[in-house]
C-alpha positions in Angstrom: 31.2 -38.8 16.1 28.1 -37.0 14.9 27.6 -37.0 11.1 28.4 -33.6 9.7 25.1 -33.3 7.9 23.0 -33.7 11.1 25.2 -31.3 13.1 24.8 -28.7 10.3 21.1 -29.1 10.4 21.1 -28.6 14.2 23.1 -25.5 13.9 21.0 -23.9 11.3 17.6 -24.9 12.6 16.9 -21.4 14.0 17.2 -19.8 10.6 15.3 -22.4 8.6 12.9 -20.9 6.0 9.3 -22.1 6.0 8.5 -22.3 2.3 5.0 -23.7 2.9 4.1 -20.8 5.1 5.4 -18.3 2.6 3.4 -19.9 -0.2 0.3 -19.8 1.9 0.9 -16.1 2.6 1.3 -15.4 -1.1 -2.0 -17.0 -1.9 -4.0 -15.2 0.8 -6.4 -12.8 -0.9 -8.8 -11.7 1.8 -10.1 -8.1 2.1 -8.0 -6.0 4.6 -9.6 -5.5 8.0 -9.5 -1.7 7.7 -12.0 -1.8 4.8 -15.7 -2.1 5.7 -16.9 -4.0 2.6 -16.8 -4.3 -1.2 -18.1 -0.8 -1.8 -15.5 0.7 0.5 -12.7 -1.2 -1.3 -14.0 -0.3 -4.8 -14.2 3.4 -3.9 -10.8 3.3 -2.4 -9.2 1.9 -5.5 -11.1 4.4 -7.7 -9.9 7.3 -5.5 -6.3 5.9 -5.6 -6.5 5.7 -9.4 -7.6 9.3 -9.8 -4.9 10.5 -7.4 -2.3 8.5 -9.3 -3.6 10.3 -12.5 -3.6 13.8 -11.0 -0.6 15.1 -12.9 -1.5 13.3 -16.2 -5.0 14.7 -16.0 -3.8 18.2 -15.6 -1.2 17.8 -18.3 -3.6 16.2 -20.9 -6.3 18.8 -20.0 -3.8 21.6 -20.6 -2.5 20.3 -23.9 -5.9 20.4 -25.7 -6.5 24.0 -24.8 -3.0 25.4 -25.3 -3.9 27.2 -28.5 -6.9 28.9 -26.9 -4.8 30.1 -24.0 -2.1 31.4 -26.3 -4.5 33.6 -28.2 -6.5 34.7 -25.2 -3.5 35.8 -23.2 -1.4 37.0 -26.2 1.5 34.7 -25.3 4.6 34.3 -27.3 6.2 31.0 -28.3 8.4 30.6 -25.2 5.5 31.4 -22.9 3.3 28.9 -24.7 5.9 26.1 -24.3 6.0 26.7 -20.6 2.2 26.0 -20.3 2.8 22.3 -20.7 6.3 22.2 -19.4 5.9 24.0 -16.1 3.7 21.4 -14.3 5.8 18.5 -15.6 9.1 20.0 -14.5 8.0 20.9 -11.0 6.3 17.5 -10.5 9.4 15.7 -11.5 11.8 17.8 -9.4 9.7 17.8 -6.2 8.5 14.2 -6.3 11.3 12.6 -4.3 11.8 15.5 -1.8 8.1 15.6 -1.0 8.1 11.8 -0.6 10.9 12.1 1.9 9.1 14.9 3.8 6.0 12.8 4.0 7.9 9.8 5.4 9.7 12.0 8.0 6.8 14.1 9.2 5.5 12.6 12.4 3.2 15.5 13.2 0.8 14.8 10.3 -0.8 11.5 9.3 -0.6 10.3 5.7 -4.4 10.8 5.3 -4.0 14.4 6.4 -1.1 15.0 4.0 -3.0 13.4 1.2 -6.3 15.3 1.7 -4.5 18.6 2.3 -2.5 18.3 -1.0 -5.6 17.1 -2.9 -7.7 20.0 -1.6 -4.9 22.6 -2.4 -4.6 21.0 -5.9 -8.3 21.5 -6.6 -8.1 25.1 -5.3 -5.1 26.0 -7.3 -6.5 24.4 -10.4 -9.7 26.5 -10.0 -7.7 29.7 -9.5 -5.9 29.1 -12.8 -9.1 30.0 -14.5 -8.8 33.5 -13.1 -5.3 34.1 -14.6 -5.1 37.2 -16.8 -1.3 37.0 -17.5 0.8 34.4 -19.1 3.6 34.5 -16.5 1.1 34.1 -13.7 -0.5 31.2 -15.5 2.8 29.4 -15.9 3.6 29.9 -12.2 0.2 28.6 -11.1 0.6 25.5 -13.3 4.0 24.9 -11.8 2.5 25.1 -8.3 -0.2 22.6 -9.4 2.5 20.3 -10.5 4.1 20.4 -7.1 0.8 19.6 -5.4 0.2 16.7 -7.8 3.7 15.3 -7.0 2.9 15.5 -3.2 0.0 13.0 -3.6 1.5 10.1 -5.5 4.0 8.8 -2.9 1.6 9.3 0.0 -1.1 7.3 -1.8 1.4 4.6 -2.7 2.5 4.3 0.9 -1.2 4.1 2.1 -1.9 1.3 -0.3 1.2 -0.6 0.8 0.0 -0.3 4.4 -3.6 -1.4 3.6 -2.5 -4.3 1.4 0.5 -5.4 3.5 0.2 -9.1 2.7 1.4 -10.1 -0.8 -1.6 -11.5 -2.7 -3.5 -11.5 -6.0 -5.7 -8.7 -4.6 -2.8 -6.5 -3.8 -1.3 -7.1 -7.3 -4.6 -6.1 -9.0 -5.0 -3.0 -6.8 -1.5 -1.7 -7.6 -1.9 -2.6 -11.3 -5.0 -0.4 -11.4 -3.4 2.3 -9.4 -0.3 2.5 -11.6 -1.6 1.6 -15.0 -5.1 3.1 -14.8 -3.8 6.7 -14.6 -3.2 7.0 -18.3 -6.7 5.9 -19.3 -8.2 8.2 -16.7 -6.1 11.1 -17.9 -7.1 10.5 -21.5 -10.9 10.3 -20.8 -11.4 12.7 -18.0 -8.4 15.0 -18.7 -8.0 15.2 -22.5 -11.5 14.4 -23.8 -13.4 15.9 -20.8 -11.4 19.1 -20.8 -11.6 19.5 -24.6 -15.4 19.0 -24.6 -15.9 21.5 -21.8 -13.8 24.1 -23.6 -15.7 23.4 -26.8 -19.2 23.7 -25.4 -18.4 26.8 -23.3 -16.1 28.4 -25.9 -13.8 29.4 -23.1 -10.5 27.6 -22.0 -11.1 28.7 -18.4 -14.0 26.4 -18.0 -11.6 23.4 -18.5 -9.7 24.2 -15.3 -13.0 24.8 -13.4 -14.1 21.3 -14.6 -10.8 19.7 -13.4 -11.1 21.5 -10.0 -14.7 20.3 -9.6 -13.7 16.7 -10.6 -11.0 16.5 -8.0 -13.2 18.2 -5.5 -15.6 15.3 -5.8 -12.6 12.9 -5.5 -11.6 14.8 -2.3 -15.1 14.3 -0.8 -15.0 10.6 -1.5 -11.5 10.3 -0.2 -12.5 11.8 3.1 -14.8 8.8 3.8 -12.8 6.0 2.1 -9.2 6.5 2.9 -8.3 4.8 6.2 -6.2 6.7 8.8 -3.4 4.2 9.3 -0.4 4.8 11.5 3.0 5.5 9.8 5.6 2.7 10.0 8.6 3.7 12.1 11.8 4.5 10.1 14.0 1.5 9.4 16.8 2.3 11.9 14.3 2.7 14.7 12.8 -0.7 14.0 16.1 -2.4 14.7 17.3 -3.2 18.2 20.4 -1.1 18.4 22.8 0.4 15.8 24.6 -1.4 13.0 27.6 -2.2 15.2 25.5 -3.9 17.8 23.6 -5.9 15.2 26.8 -7.0 13.5 28.3 -8.0 16.9 25.1 -9.9 17.8 25.2 -11.7 14.4 28.9 -12.5 14.8 28.4 -13.9 18.4 25.5 -16.1 17.2 27.5 -17.4 14.3 30.6 -18.1 16.5 28.4 -19.9 19.0 26.9 -22.2 16.3 30.4 -23.0 15.0 31.7 -23.8 18.5 28.7 -26.0 19.2 29.4 -27.8 15.8 33.0 -28.4 16.7 32.1 -29.7 20.2 29.7 -32.2 18.7 32.2 -33.2 16.1 34.7 -34.0 18.8 
């Protein structure tokens, strides 16, 4: 009779985990092949950080000039509160729906979606400087929040595809992408927008400044963001439906058990 321990090892050899290979994969930290060199990678990470800070930059830049907009457009208290709330509400509401649309839209690549939303954001932000009415200003800020929400999931998906192998490099890139947005928003959004409004004595110049800044980011993004193919949806990656997969798993398990019983006899 075959010892139970050896028969179990024979039955489970097809699903044995290779811990050494997994550890080697975790330590791999080479530059992705879709990036041309160090300068390309650095610019990509900087662009990703600015895209991740799109909404925060707009929000911080709007807060520092709220009082000037209130007096210039003769807005009441409720209208003034919507200046900072409109972009935040629309960005929060449309974040997940736009992420779902980006994943399920096979006609457009992720790079096209990202560049399109970034260019529209820069355009809408520039048009805000032309607003002569408080209601129209709040509507335009809400639209800018929607466009800011459209960029974050697409950029996150692109970085996941570029840095597909778990490594220290991937950890550093995503840390800078997620945590660097607050610093960028404070420096380029709050301080930069406030200084622009102070030196020009006009709050409209702040939105022109933000539009120009993200226009520069758009130009850099055109040359740095790789055009990678979208991953197929999860059900399409599987061979058959759930019932077929469960049946295949059950048949494989039953075969292993029968083989174990035959060897035991």
